[in-house]
C-alpha positions in Angstrom: 3.1 76.4 56.7 3.8 74.2 59.7 5.4 70.9 59.0 3.8 67.6 59.7 5.3 64.2 60.3 5.9 62.5 57.0 5.0 58.9 56.1 8.6 58.3 55.1 11.6 59.5 57.2 12.3 62.6 55.2 13.4 64.6 58.2 16.9 64.4 59.7 15.5 63.5 63.2 13.7 60.5 61.7 16.6 59.0 59.8 19.3 56.6 61.1 22.9 57.7 61.0 22.2 61.3 60.1 25.1 63.8 60.3 25.2 66.6 62.7 25.3 69.1 59.9 22.0 67.9 58.5 20.5 67.8 62.0 21.6 71.4 62.6 20.3 72.6 59.3 16.9 71.1 60.0 17.0 72.6 63.5 17.5 76.1 62.1 14.5 75.7 59.8 12.3 74.4 62.6 13.5 77.2 65.0 12.5 79.9 62.5 9.1 78.2 61.8 8.4 78.1 65.5 9.2 81.7 66.1 7.3 82.9 63.0 4.3 81.1 64.3 4.4 82.1 68.0 6.0 85.5 68.1 2.9 87.7 67.4 1.0 86.0 70.2 4.0 86.1 72.5 4.4 89.8 71.9 0.7 90.4 72.8 0.9 88.2 75.9 4.1 89.9 77.0 2.4 93.3 76.7 -0.5 91.9 78.8 1.8 90.8 81.6 3.6 94.1 81.6 0.3 96.0 81.7 -0.9 94.1 84.7 2.3 93.8 86.8 4.7 96.6 85.9 4.4 100.3 86.7 3.9 103.0 84.0 2.7 100.6 81.4 -1.0 101.3 81.4 -1.0 104.5 79.3 -1.2 104.0 75.5 0.3 106.5 73.1 -2.9 108.4 72.4 -3.7 109.0 76.0 -0.1 109.9 76.8 0.0 112.5 74.0 -3.4 114.0 75.0 -2.3 114.5 78.6 1.2 115.8 77.9 2.2 118.1 80.7 -0.8 117.1 82.8 -1.2 114.6 85.6 -1.1 110.9 84.6 -1.9 108.6 87.5 -2.1 104.8 87.5 -4.6 103.2 89.9 -3.9 99.5 89.0 -7.0 97.5 89.8 -6.3 94.7 87.4 -3.3 93.5 89.3 -5.2 92.8 92.5 -8.0 91.0 90.6 -5.4 88.7 89.0 -3.7 88.1 92.4 -7.1 87.0 93.7 -7.0 84.2 91.1 -3.4 83.2 91.6 -3.6 83.2 95.4 -6.7 81.1 95.3 -4.7 78.6 93.3 -2.0 78.5 95.9 -4.5 77.5 98.6 -6.1 74.8 96.4 -3.2 72.9 94.8 -4.2 70.0 92.5 -2.9 66.7 93.8 -1.8 63.5 91.9 -3.6 60.2 92.4 -1.8 57.1 91.1 -3.8 53.9 90.4 -2.5 50.5 89.4 -3.3 49.4 85.8 -2.1 46.5 83.8 0.4 44.4 85.8 0.5 47.1 88.6 0.2 46.7 92.3 -1.8 48.9 94.7 1.1 49.1 97.2 3.5 50.2 94.5 0.9 52.7 93.3 1.0 54.2 96.8 4.8 54.3 96.6 4.7 56.0 93.2 2.1 58.5 94.5 4.3 59.2 97.5 7.3 59.9 95.2 5.3 62.3 93.0 3.9 64.0 96.1 7.4 64.4 97.5 8.6 66.0 94.2 5.5 68.2 94.1 5.8 69.4 97.7 9.3 70.9 97.2 9.4 74.7 97.5 11.1 75.0 94.1 8.6 72.7 92.5 5.7 74.7 93.8 7.3 78.0 92.7 7.7 76.6 89.2 4.0 76.0 89.0 3.1 79.3 90.7 5.3 81.3 88.2 3.7 79.5 85.2 0.2 80.0 86.5 0.9 83.7 87.1 1.9 84.2 83.5 -1.1 82.0 82.4 -3.5 84.3 84.2 -1.7 87.5 83.2 -0.8 86.8 79.6 -2.4 83.4 78.8 0.7 81.2 78.7 3.2 79.8 81.2 5.5 76.8 81.2 7.8 74.8 83.5 10.1 71.9 83.0 11.0 68.5 84.5 14.7 67.6 84.9 16.9 65.0 86.6 20.1 65.4 88.6 22.5 63.4 90.7 21.4 63.1 94.3 24.8 64.0 95.6 28.4 64.6 94.3 29.7 61.2 95.3 27.1 58.8 93.8 25.2 57.8 90.7 21.7 57.8 92.1 19.5 60.4 90.3 16.5 62.2 91.5 13.6 63.9 89.6 12.7 67.6 90.1 10.5 70.3 88.7 12.2 73.5 87.6 10.9 77.0 87.1 11.1 78.8 83.8 11.1 82.5 84.7 10.4 83.7 81.1 7.9 81.4 79.3 8.3 83.5 76.2 11.6 81.8 75.6 10.0 78.4 75.0 8.3 77.5 71.7 6.6 74.3 70.6 6.0 72.5 67.3 3.3 74.6 65.5 1.7 71.4 64.2 0.9 70.1 67.7 -2.8 70.2 68.5 -3.2 68.8 72.0 -3.5 71.3 74.8 -0.6 69.9 76.7 1.5 69.6 73.5 2.4 66.0 74.2 2.0 65.4 70.4 4.7 68.0 69.6 7.6 66.5 67.6 10.0 69.2 68.8 10.4 72.2 71.0 13.0 74.9 71.8 14.2 76.7 75.0 16.2 79.8 74.1 18.7 81.3 76.4 20.9 84.4 75.8 24.5 84.5 76.9 26.9 87.4 76.8 29.6 86.8 74.2 32.3 86.5 76.8 30.3 84.0 78.8 29.5 82.0 75.7 33.3 81.7 74.8 34.1 80.7 78.4 31.5 77.9 78.5 32.2 76.6 75.0 35.8 77.6 74.2 36.0 75.6 71.0 32.6 76.8 69.6 32.3 78.8 66.4 31.5 82.5 67.0 30.0 84.6 64.2 31.4 88.2 64.2 28.7 90.9 64.4 29.9 92.4 61.1 29.2 89.1 59.3 25.7 88.6 60.7 23.0 88.3 58.0 19.2 88.4 58.0 19.1 84.6 58.3 21.1 84.3 61.5 20.2 87.7 63.1 18.1 85.9 65.7 21.2 84.0 66.9 24.0 86.5 67.0 23.8 90.0 68.5 26.4 92.6 69.1 26.7 91.7 72.8 24.7 88.5 73.2 24.5 85.0 71.7 21.4 82.9 71.6 21.8 79.2 72.6 18.9 76.9 72.4 17.9 73.5 73.9 16.6 71.6 71.0 14.2 68.8 72.0 13.0 66.4 69.4 11.4 63.0 69.1 12.6 60.2 66.9 10.3 57.3 66.0 12.1 53.9 66.4 11.0 50.3 65.9 11.4 48.0 68.9 10.7 44.3 69.3 8.9 43.4 72.6 8.3 40.0 74.0 5.6 38.6 76.4 7.0 36.1 78.9 5.1 33.2 80.5 5.1 35.1 83.8 3.0 37.9 82.2 5.7 40.5 82.1 6.6 42.4 78.9 10.2 43.4 78.0 12.3 44.6 75.1 13.8 41.6 73.3 17.2 43.2 73.3 17.2 43.4 77.1 16.6 39.6 77.4 19.0 38.4 74.7 21.7 37.5 77.2 19.6 35.9 79.9 17.2 33.8 77.9 19.0 30.6 79.1 18.7 31.6 82.7 15.0 32.4 82.3 14.4 29.0 80.7 16.0 27.2 83.6 13.6 29.1 85.9 10.7 28.0 83.8 10.1 31.4 82.1 10.0 31.4 78.3 8.9 33.8 75.6 5.3 33.4 74.7 4.8 36.1 72.0 6.8 38.6 70.0 5.8 41.8 68.1 7.4 44.9 66.7 6.1 48.3 67.9 6.9 51.9 66.9 7.5 54.3 69.7 9.1 57.7 70.2 12.4 58.3 71.9 13.3 61.8 73.0 16.6 63.5 72.4 18.1 66.8 73.4 20.8 69.0 71.8 22.4 72.2 72.9 22.8 74.3 69.7 23.9 77.7 68.5 23.2 79.4 65.3 26.4 77.9 63.9 26.6 74.3 65.2 25.5 71.7 67.7 27.4 72.4 70.9 26.4 69.3 72.9 24.5 66.1 72.1 22.3 64.6 70.9 21.6 63.0 74.3 18.8 60.5 74.8 16.3 61.5 77.4 15.1 58.9 80.0 11.4 59.4 79.4 9.1 59.2 76.4 7.8 62.8 76.7 9.4 66.1 76.0 9.8 67.4 79.6 8.2 70.8 79.0 4.8 71.5 80.5 2.7 74.4 79.1 0.0 76.0 81.2 -2.6 78.0 79.3 -5.0 80.8 80.5 -7.7 80.6 77.9 -6.9 78.6 74.7 -9.2 78.5 71.8 -8.9 77.5 68.1 -9.9 80.2 65.6 -9.8 79.3 61.9 -7.6 76.3 62.7 -5.1 78.4 64.7 -4.7 78.4 68.4 -5.2 81.7 70.2 -4.5 82.2 73.8 -4.9 85.1 76.3 -5.3 85.7 80.0 -7.6 87.7 82.3 -5.8 90.9 81.5 -6.6 91.1 77.8 -10.2 92.2 78.1 -9.7 94.4 81.1 -7.1 96.6 79.6 -9.4 99.2 78.0 -11.5 99.5 81.1 -8.3 100.0 83.2 -7.0 102.7 80.7 -10.3 104.6 80.9 -10.2 104.3 84.7 -6.7 105.8 84.9 -7.7 108.6 82.5 -10.8 109.5 84.4 -9.1 109.3 87.8 -6.3 111.6 86.6 -8.8 114.1 85.1 -10.8 113.9 88.3 -7.8 114.6 90.5 -6.6 117.4 88.2 -10.1 119.1 88.3 -10.3 118.6 92.0 -6.9 120.2 92.5 -8.0 123.2 90.4 -11.1 123.9 92.5 -9.5 126.0 95.3 -7.4 128.0 92.9 -10.0 129.9 90.9 -8.2 132.8 89.1 -7.9 136.4 90.3 -9.4 139.2 88.2 -7.4 142.4 88.5 -6.5 145.5 86.5 -3.0 145.3 85.2 -2.0 148.6 86.8 -3.3 147.3 90.3 -0.8 144.5 90.4 2.0 146.1 88.5 5.3 145.1 90.3 3.6 142.3 92.2 2.9 139.9 89.3 5.2 137.2 90.8 3.1 137.0 93.9 -0.1 136.3 92.0 1.6 133.9 89.6 2.9 131.8 92.5 -0.4 131.4 94.3 -0.7 127.8 93.2 2.4 126.8 95.0 2.8 129.4 97.8 0.6 130.9 100.4 1.8 134.5 101.1 0.3 136.0 104.2 -0.3 139.3 102.4 -1.2 140.1 98.8 -0.2 143.6 97.7 -1.9 145.7 95.0 -2.0 149.4 93.9 -5.2 151.2 94.9 -6.9 153.1 92.1 -9.8 155.4 93.1 -11.0 155.5 89.6 -11.7 151.7 89.5 -14.6 149.9 91.2 -13.6 148.9 94.8 -10.4 150.8 94.4 -9.0 148.3 91.9 -8.8 145.5 94.5 -8.2 142.1 92.8 -11.0 139.6 93.4 -11.4 135.9 92.7 -13.9 134.5 90.3 -16.4 132.0 91.6 -15.0 128.4 91.0 -16.8 126.4 88.3 -19.2 123.7 89.4 -17.5 120.3 90.1 -18.3 117.9 87.2 -20.0 115.0 89.0 -19.9 113.1 85.7 -16.2 112.5 86.2 -16.8 110.5 89.4 -19.6 108.6 87.7 -17.4 107.7 84.7 -14.7 106.5 87.0 -17.2 104.3 88.9 -18.5 102.9 85.6 -14.9 102.0 84.4 -14.3 100.4 87.8 -17.4 98.2 87.3 -16.2 97.4 83.8 -12.9 96.1 85.2 -14.8 93.8 87.6 -17.0 92.5 84.8 -14.0 91.8 82.6 -12.0 89.9 85.3 -14.9 88.3 87.0 -13.7 89.5 90.4 -16.2 91.6 92.2 -16.1 93.4 95.6 -17.2 90.4 97.7 -14.3 88.3 96.2 -11.9 91.0 97.4 -13.3 91.0 100.9 -15.4 94.2 100.6 -18.4 94.5 103.0 -21.8 94.1 101.4 -25.4 93.6 102.7 -24.8 89.9 103.5 -25.0 89.1 107.2 -24.6 85.3 107.5 -21.3 83.6 106.9 -22.9 81.2 104.4 -24.1 84.2 102.3 -20.7 85.9 102.5 -18.9 82.7 101.3 -21.4 82.3 98.5 -20.7 85.8 97.2 -16.9 85.3 97.5 -17.1 82.0 95.6 -18.8 83.7 92.6 -15.3 85.0 91.6 -13.9 81.5 92.0 -16.6 80.1 89.7 -16.1 82.9 87.1 -12.4 82.1 86.8 -12.4 78.3 87.5 -11.3 77.6 83.9 -7.8 78.9 84.9 -7.6 76.3 87.8 -9.0 73.7 85.4 -6.4 74.4 82.8 -3.7 74.2 85.5 -5.1 70.8 86.5 -4.8 69.7 82.9 -1.2 70.8 82.8 -0.4 69.1 86.1 -1.9 65.8 84.9 0.6 65.9 82.0 3.3 66.8 84.6 2.4 63.8 86.8 2.4 61.5 83.8 5.9 62.7 82.9 7.0 62.0 86.5 5.3 58.7 86.6 7.1 57.7 83.4 10.5 58.8 84.6 10.1 56.9 87.9 10.6 53.6 86.1 13.8 54.9 84.4 15.4 56.9 87.1 14.6 54.8 90.2 15.8 51.6 88.7 18.3 50.4 91.3 18.1 49.3 94.9 18.0 52.4 97.1 16.2 54.2 99.9 13.8 56.9 98.8 11.6 59.4 100.7 7.9 59.4 100.0 5.2 61.8 101.3 1.8 60.8 102.5 -1.6 62.7 102.2 -1.0 64.4 105.5 2.5 65.6 104.6 4.2 63.0 106.8 7.4 61.6 105.4 8.8 58.1 105.5 11.7 56.2 103.8 11.0 53.0 101.9 13.4 50.6 100.2 12.7 50.0 96.5 14.0 47.5 94.0 15.4 45.4 96.8 16.2 41.8 95.9 15.8 39.1 98.6 16.1 35.3 98.3 13.1 33.2 99.4 14.6 30.7 101.9 12.0 28.0 101.0 12.2 28.2 97.2 15.6 29.7 96.8 14.2 32.2 94.2 15.2 35.9 94.2 12.2 38.2 94.8 12.4 42.0 94.1 10.5 44.1 96.7 8.9 47.4 95.6 10.1 46.9 92.0 9.4 50.3 90.4 10.4 49.1 86.9 7.4 46.7 86.5 3.7 47.3 85.8 1.7 50.1 84.5 0.0 52.9 86.4 -2.5 55.6 85.6 -2.4 59.1 87.0 -5.4 61.4 87.7 -5.7 64.8 89.3 -7.8 65.9 92.3 -8.5 69.6 92.9 -9.3 70.9 96.4 -7.9 72.7 99.4 -4.4 71.8 100.5 -3.9 69.6 103.5 -3.1 72.6 105.6 -6.3 74.4 104.5 -8.3 71.2 105.1 -6.8 70.9 108.6 -7.8 74.5 109.5 -11.3 73.9 108.2 -11.5 70.7 110.2 -10.4 72.4 113.4 -13.1 75.1 113.0 -15.8 72.4 112.5 -14.5 70.4 115.4 -14.7 73.5 117.6 -18.3 73.9 116.8 -19.0 70.2 117.6 -17.1 70.4 120.9 -20.0 72.3 122.4 -22.1 69.0 122.3 -22.4 67.7 125.9 -22.5 64.1 124.7 -19.4 61.9 124.2 -19.4 63.2 120.6 -18.3 66.6 122.0 -15.4 65.0 123.8 -14.2 63.3 120.6 -14.6 66.6 118.7 -12.4 68.4 121.3 -9.7 65.8 120.7 -10.1 66.4 116.9 -9.7 70.1 117.4 -6.5 69.6 119.4 -5.2 67.2 116.8 -5.7 69.7 113.9 -4.0 72.6 115.6 -0.6 73.4 114.2 1.2 74.8 117.2 4.3 73.8 119.2 4.2 72.1 122.6 0.9 70.4 121.9 2.2 66.8 121.6 1.7 66.0 125.3 -1.8 67.4 125.2 -2.7 65.3 122.2 -1.4 62.2 123.8 -3.2 62.8 127.1 -6.4 63.6 125.3 -6.2 60.4 123.3 -5.4 58.3 126.3 -8.4 59.6 128.2 -10.7 58.8 125.2 -9.2 55.3 124.8 -9.7 54.6 128.5 -13.3 55.7 128.3 -13.9 53.4 125.3 -14.6 56.4 122.9 -11.7 55.6 120.7 -10.3 52.3 119.5 -6.8 51.6 120.8 -4.1 51.8 118.1 -1.5 49.2 117.5 0.9 49.3 120.5 -1.6 51.1 122.8 -2.9 49.6 126.0 -6.6 48.6 125.8 -8.9 50.3 128.2 -9.1 48.7 131.7 -12.3 46.9 132.6 -15.0 49.1 134.1 -14.8 49.4 137.9 -18.2 49.3 139.8 -19.3 52.1 142.0 -18.8 51.2 145.7 -22.2 52.6 146.6 -23.8 50.5 143.9 -21.9 47.4 145.2 -23.1 48.0 148.8 -26.6 48.6 147.7 -26.5 45.3 145.7 -25.1 43.4 148.6 -27.8 44.8 150.9 -30.5 43.8 148.4 -29.0 40.3 148.1 -29.0 39.9 151.9 -32.6 41.0 152.2 -33.6 38.6 149.4 -31.8 35.7 151.1 -33.4 36.5 154.4 -36.9 36.6 152.8 -36.2 33.3 151.1 -35.0 31.6 154.3 -38.1 32.8 156.1 -40.3 31.5 153.4 -38.5 28.1 153.4 -38.9 27.9 157.2 -42.5 28.7 157.1 -43.0 26.0 154.4 -41.2 23.4 156.6 -43.4 24.3 159.6 -46.5 24.0 157.5 -45.5 20.5 156.2 -44.6 19.3 159.7 -47.9 20.5 161.1 -49.7 18.7 158.3 -47.7 15.5 158.9 -48.6 15.6 162.7 -52.2 16.1 161.9 -52.1 13.1 159.6 -50.6 11.0 162.3 -53.2 12.0 164.9 -56.0 11.3 162.4 -54.4 7.8 161.7 -54.4 7.1 165.4 -58.1 7.7 165.6 -58.7 5.5 162.6 -59.4 8.3 160.2 -57.8 8.1 156.8 -55.3 10.9 156.7 -54.9 12.9 153.4 -51.7 12.2 151.5 -49.0 14.7 152.5 -45.5 14.9 151.3 -42.9 14.4 154.0 -41.2 17.6 155.1 -37.6 18.1 154.2 -36.6 17.6 157.8 -38.1 14.1 157.7 -36.5 13.0 154.5 -35.2 9.3 154.2 -32.3 8.4 156.4 -32.8 11.6 158.4 -34.4 11.1 161.9 -37.4 13.3 162.6 -37.7 15.5 165.6 -39.3 12.6 167.6 -36.2 10.4 166.9 -38.1 7.9 164.7 -37.1 6.8 161.1 -39.6 6.5 158.4 -39.6 3.9 155.7 -37.3 4.2 152.6 -38.9 5.2 149.4 -37.9 1.8 148.0 -39.0 -0.2 151.1 -42.2 -2.5 150.9 -45.4 -0.8 151.8 -46.6 -1.3 155.3 -45.5 -0.4 158.7 -42.3 -1.5 160.3 -42.5 -4.2 163.0 -44.3 -2.8 165.9 -46.4 -0.4 163.8 -46.4 3.3 163.6 -46.2 5.3 166.8 -49.6 5.5 168.4 -51.0 2.5 166.6 -51.4 -1.0 167.9 
């Protein structure tokens, strides 16, 4: 029965000051329990992987015995169906999204996300995931690991990386763990086999058990030529006192013991205290006889082994896993059997047997017996007048070709498609669809049928990203320059944990402090940036046919999404043209578009229209003046005759202080009423 964590520290890994002998003894017990639990399922999963991806593994013992001495061909259709799932995953890699939580900062969340994306984008990191996913699809289980190493030989800065585990069936987890990602596992093992000579060279002082003294209890550890060495990962629950400071930050009390006075001078005091229980992770390198290295404390709070499952279900309280191969094996076996029988029957059709009297071919038996492999130009026989047709050998009519064999093979082929969920359209076969939308819809049916594999990979990667996010605080804890990667794959270098002194206050401020705050991690699933760029370029090309300014912008978008050399000048020229035309906003550092220049023809036309308008206005004003002068003269004449003249405004030409055409001045507007001395002209 699988062990569970006890209420009291009854296990060596839970006790303080335990000896290495007790720790090793407990390790041996746990190792055996793990392998007893997982080995039957590992054997079945390993057989599935071999069936799908290795030659000559698709014939079971019964079929092999029944066709002994007869053709046995393998037409592996399962492998291509599985590769359709795995290659689709490579084009749609899940991505990490980091969000600031308690005490976090959105800018630091972006830095953390860039660090994780940089780790995830490494070729070795992607290969680790691809290998695990291949085993998950083929056999139902894969695994990779997270590790740290020194960035270079001459320094102490460490970096985080993801490593491939080529054989997942060397990794076993605590049988009592229930969560899919096994984050609740109390221990795990990674087994590696070394040649005895290599083992002695690497650990020259280690105990070696001679093969003649190996017993049933340690047979799994010591072989005639090989020695099993295991990484033993385990968790140890420890009580830690934490404190809440007045600035809102939380720290371990032991970390602040020496600087409490300095914090108090800065006005920072302890506000609250409490004791929590948390797990610390340790690693040992062990053999079947002793602990070779360790225990060593791991920087993070998780065991850095990430399992990836194909299909995982619980049956009667026990987890069962399998991949896409498991239910396609029988259909593939039948298909191989039927295709082999079909080919054998087809090969026998042209070689229907000869019927001949024994005396007729006496002495020529070897010629007739070799007809299946040779084509002699002449077949000899002995004529016998006493026999029909002179005893000439003749062929029997060939049997009718059994069409049922072809139909059976077709049925088995359809069974493989049904078992894997990958049909002809998903493999690019031509069907009756004509529109691109309909073809894509049929191709995506296979993606939907097997989306649970991608979803389980996303679940595993979420745990992976959480491990990375947790390690960032512990590994990137000093002032340094690190490389981060953006959504578009662009790289930049940022300074983290850099301490500067505020000149105004004199206080030290840490920029990009990766050791503070909490951050949550989520996973997004979709096409990779490269795939998205290709799709965007295709969409932009369709929009480029628009004759409006939208089409011009779409052409620039098409050029921008092309991944080809020698296009930088074209991109810059296209952007400059669009900015100058006001279709794109100028970026920082770019010259704004010049003011619009008028059309010379429009300017000339406007000037002509202005001149015409001014001429017409002048003519109208002149006519108005003439009319007023005529009215004034009429009034003067009527006054001379003693007739009251109608009130008329003075014309502008006869305004005050301006002499009229006759040379006489009129009275001021403010002068007393009445004529000037001498009267008006023409009056007494």
